[in-house]
C-alpha positions as CSV (number, residue, x, y, z in Angstrom):
1,M,122.6,62.4,110.5
2,K,125.5,64.6,111.6
3,P,126.2,65.0,115.3
4,I,124.3,67.8,116.9
5,R,126.4,70.4,118.8
6,L,124.9,73.3,120.6
7,S,126.7,76.7,120.3
8,R,127.5,78.6,123.4
9,H,124.6,81.0,122.6
10,A,122.2,78.1,122.2
11,Q,123.3,76.7,125.6
12,Q,122.8,80.1,127.2
13,Q,119.3,80.3,125.7
14,C,118.5,76.9,127.1
15,Q,119.5,78.0,130.5
16,E,117.5,81.2,130.3
17,R,114.4,79.4,129.1
18,G,114.7,76.5,131.5
19,A,115.3,73.8,128.9
20,S,117.9,71.0,129.1
21,D,120.3,70.2,126.3
22,S,118.6,66.8,126.0
23,E,115.2,68.4,125.5
24,V,116.7,70.5,122.7
25,L,118.2,67.5,121.0
26,I,114.9,65.6,121.2
27,A,113.1,68.6,119.6
28,I,115.7,68.7,116.8
29,E,115.4,65.0,116.2
30,Q,111.7,64.4,116.7
31,G,110.0,67.9,116.5
32,R,107.7,69.3,113.9
33,R,109.5,71.5,111.4
34,E,108.2,74.9,110.5
35,P,109.6,77.8,108.3
36,A,111.4,80.5,110.3
37,K,112.9,83.9,109.6
38,Q,115.6,84.3,106.9
39,G,114.9,80.9,105.3
40,R,115.7,79.0,108.4
41,E,113.8,76.1,110.0
42,L,112.2,75.9,113.4
43,C,111.8,72.6,115.3
44,R,108.8,72.5,117.7
45,F,108.3,69.8,120.2
46,N,106.3,69.7,123.5
47,C,108.1,67.9,126.4
48,A,106.6,66.9,129.6
49,F,108.1,68.9,132.5
50,N,111.4,67.3,133.8
51,Q,111.0,64.2,131.6
52,A,113.9,64.5,129.2
């Protein structure tokens, strides 16, 4: 798999939503995939609070 890099916008969204970069990476790597708008893919993963 290619290295995952978060854009500046994604990092800002993490901060606004109270998510860490590591939680987002876990969601991308291990999350359930669902269709999203404009042919994109959504990764959904529930993390325990402050565990990632």
